[in-house]
N, C-alpha and C positions, 0 to 999 in steps of 0.2 A: 704775908701775900703783898705783892706790889698794887699800886692803884693803877687801875685800867680806864682809860677813856677811850670812847668810841667803840663801834662794833667792827670787828675784823671781818674783811672780805665784803662788806657792804658795797662799796663802789664797783669792785670786780663784777659782781652780780649785775648791777645796773648797767654797767658798760657793756658788758657780754651779751645781755638781753637786747640791748638797743641796737648794738653792732650786728648780732644774730638776726634781728626780726626785720631791719629796714629792706635789705634785699628782697624779702618776702612780700613785704607791702608794696614794693616797687613792680615786683612780678605779678601780683594780684591786680595792680591798676592796669598793666599792660594787657592782661586777661579780659578785663572789662572793655577795654579800647578795642580788642580784637573781637570780642562778642558784638561789640555796637558795629564794627565794620561789617560783621558776617550779616546782620539784619538789615542794616540801612544803606550798605554800600555793595561794591561787587562781593558776591557770594565765594567766587574763587580765592580772592586776596583775603577774604574774611577767614575762610576755612584754613588757609595755609598760615595765616597770622595766629589764629586760634591754637593751632597745633604747637606752633613754636612757642607760643606764651605758655601752653601747658607744660612743656618740657623745660621752658625756663623756670616755672614755678616750682616744679619737683626738684631741678637742679637747685635753686636758691634755697629751698626749704632745707635740703639735705645739707648744704653748706653751712646755713645759718644754725642748724641745730649742733654740728660739730662745733661751730665757733662758741656758741654758747655754753656747751659741754666743757671746752677748754677752759673758759673764764671761770665757770663754777668749780673746776678742779683747783684752779688757783686761789679761789676763794676758801677752799676746804684747807689748803696749805696755810693760808693766812690764819684761820681759825686754830689750827694746830701750833703755830708759833706763838700766836697770841696767848694761848693757854699755858705754853711753857714760860713765856716771859711773866705771866701773871704770878708764876711762883718765885720770883726774885723777892728779895727781902722788901719790907714795908717802905723803905726810904726810896725805893724807885716808882717811877711812873711810866706807864706805857701808853702811849698816844697811838691808836689804830686809825688807819685812813687820815693821817695828818695832812692837810692842805697846805703847801708850801708853793708860792708864786703860782698858784693855780693848779698845780700838780699833785695828785694824790700820792702820798709815800705810805707804803703798807704798815710800817711800825716805826715811831719814833720813841727812843728809850732815854729818859733823863734821870740820873742818879748820882750817886757820890762819886762813880767812876768817870761820869762824863756824860756827854749827849752822843747818841748813836742814831743813825738813820739806817733802818733795814729792809733790804729788798728780799721778799720772798718767792722763791721759785719750788713749784711742785712737780718735778720732772721724774719720769719714769726710769729713763736710761741712765747709765752709768755716766757720772759727772767727773771729769778730769781736768787738771790745768797743766796747759803743755805750752811752752814758750810764751807764757803771759797771755794766753786765750783759754777761755772756758770753752770746752768741749763736752757734747752729749753723744754718747757710743761713738766717739772719734769723729764727730762733726760739729762745727761751729753752728750756734743757733743763728737763727735770721736777725736778731737783735743783741748785739754784745751787752750782757748783763753787768760787767765790769764798768763800762762806760756809763750805762744806766744809773748803777747806784752812786758813782762818784757825782754825776749830775743831780741826783736827787740828794745827796748830802749838802752840795753846794747851794741849792735851792732852801733847804732847811735852814742852813747858815744864814742866807740872805733875808730870809722871813724872819728870823730871830733878831737879826741886827736891826730890822726896821721897827720890830718890836721895843727894842732897847737893851737886847743882850748881844755882846759880842763874844764868841768862842769858837772852839773847834768842834766842828761835827765829825764823828768817825763813821765812814761807810762800811756797813756790813751786808754781805751777800750771804743768805742763809738757804738751805735746801730742805723742805719740810719733808721730803722723800727719804732722807738720809742717805742719798745715792752719790755723795762726794766721796771719791777714791780714798783721799788721805785726810778725811774728817775736818782737819783744821788746816788752814795755811792764810799766807799774808802775801799780797802783791801790789805794789805801788800805792801802799797805803790801805788798801783795801782789805778787810777781814773777811775770811772766806771759810764757812762751817757748816757742817750739817746741824739740823735743829737740834739734835739730842746732845749737842755740846754747849749750847747757848748758856744754860745755867752754871756750867763749869767754868766758862770762860767770863762770866760776870761774877764769879766768886773770887774776887780780889781785894786786897786791902788798899789798891790805889784810891786816892782822894784827890779829885780834880775839882769837884765842887763842895764847898763848906756848905753846911745846913741852910744857913741864911741866904746865900747865893742861889741854892737849888730851889728854895721856897719860892724866891723871887722870879726864877726863870719858869717854874711851873705855873705860876699865877699868869706870867705873859703868854706862854703857850695856851692856858685855858681861855684867854680873851682872844687869841687868835682863831681858835676853833669857834 
């Protein structure tokens, strides 16, 4: 079993809860202001504002709950991927929610085969790679995941370089829902795969880091945390 550091999905839950609830809090404050207007100022304006505030409150609550749910679904995906990665050989170290240049990276794996920055998506729709673009049910997502994972790998490399280790970090995009149509692919240096393929892809005799160098790198990464 690999050595696992950190809790998967923790940051996604915190981020989702904050982003989902702040509009609800803002709508609640507006309702309070409307009630004060109703009581202490013009009744007509107060009633109209109160009605609008109540509608805004219910709308914000609905949107907020949907946003929280989407982040929690993502957190569940990170938990599944972390569980699969934990089954790698004991020479491997899995860092969940690794903070690189102020950015939370879902997973960073360090082992004999090298260092990998893994971005996890838990999407329901059919995922495909067409003309260098990731599509979900034939549509491009609002945030291009290939650019995202390349940026995260760069941030990890910069963080490790500041800590005293210089080397390549391979960007990996994985789908916890196993909905990637071709299972495993590579595009512009990014490895794209379903979560069920992770163990198979790491089952390699390639040695990029010797034991002493790997131990030094893991110590640096633990200090970063």
